[in-house]
C-alpha positions in Angstrom: 141.5 -97.0 83.3 142.6 -93.4 85.4 144.1 -95.4 88.2 145.0 -98.4 87.1 147.7 -100.0 85.9 146.4 -103.6 85.7 143.5 -105.6 83.4 141.4 -106.1 86.2 138.3 -108.5 86.3 134.4 -106.1 85.1 133.7 -107.5 88.9 137.2 -106.0 90.5 136.8 -102.5 87.7 132.4 -101.6 89.0 134.1 -102.0 92.8 137.2 -99.6 91.7 134.5 -96.9 89.8 132.5 -97.2 93.1 136.3 -96.2 95.8 136.0 -93.0 92.3 133.0 -92.8 92.7 133.9 -92.0 96.6 136.9 -90.0 95.9 135.6 -87.8 93.3 133.8 -86.9 96.1 136.1 -85.6 97.5 138.3 -84.0 94.9 140.6 -86.6 94.2 141.4 -90.2 92.6 142.5 -93.1 93.7 146.0 -94.7 92.3 145.6 -98.2 93.5 149.0 -99.9 94.3 148.0 -103.4 94.9 144.9 -105.1 96.6 144.8 -107.1 100.1 143.7 -110.2 98.2 140.6 -110.7 100.9 138.4 -110.6 98.0 134.2 -110.5 99.2 131.7 -110.4 95.9 129.3 -107.7 96.8 126.3 -106.9 94.4 127.9 -107.1 91.1 131.7 -105.8 92.2 135.5 -107.8 94.1 135.7 -105.5 96.9 139.0 -105.1 98.8 140.7 -103.5 100.6 143.2 -100.8 99.0 146.2 -99.0 99.0 147.6 -97.0 96.5 147.3 -92.9 96.7 145.0 -90.4 96.8 144.9 -87.5 94.2 144.4 -83.8 94.2 142.8 -83.0 91.0 145.4 -80.5 91.0 147.6 -82.9 90.6 146.5 -85.8 88.9 148.1 -85.5 85.5 151.7 -85.4 87.3 151.1 -87.9 89.1 149.7 -89.9 86.5 152.7 -89.4 84.5 155.1 -91.0 86.6 152.1 -93.4 87.7 152.4 -94.9 84.4 156.1 -94.5 83.4 156.2 -97.0 87.0 158.8 -94.3 88.2 159.7 -93.9 91.5 156.3 -92.4 93.5 158.4 -92.5 96.9 158.2 -87.9 96.8 154.1 -89.0 96.6 154.1 -90.6 100.1 152.0 -88.1 102.0 149.1 -89.0 99.0 149.2 -93.0 100.9 145.9 -94.4 102.3 144.0 -97.4 102.7 140.9 -97.7 101.1 139.2 -100.4 103.9 135.0 -101.9 102.2 132.2 -102.7 104.6 129.8 -104.2 104.3 126.8 -103.0 105.8 123.5 -105.3 104.7 122.7 -104.6 101.3 125.0 -101.1 101.3 128.6 -101.0 100.4 130.4 -98.3 102.6 134.9 -97.7 101.8 136.6 -95.3 104.2 140.1 -93.6 102.8 142.6 -93.9 106.2 
């Protein structure tokens, strides 16, 4: 899946798909570096606080090539961001910070 380098559980993929749909609303793609491992189950999702890069759509192909080859990404630091989930009743919200 675009934005991931590792094999993940189906529940995490469901959550990551949600994160990507929220990033898409901003015309961006989220690329995962790591999660905080504060996993919570919500509906069919394994929710976690994530850190990575929120890349504008027009730069995705350039970033993806470096990301997938594990090249240095230090020149992309301006795009580093946290994905902060919040479960409010029966609704999941995320904030990019």
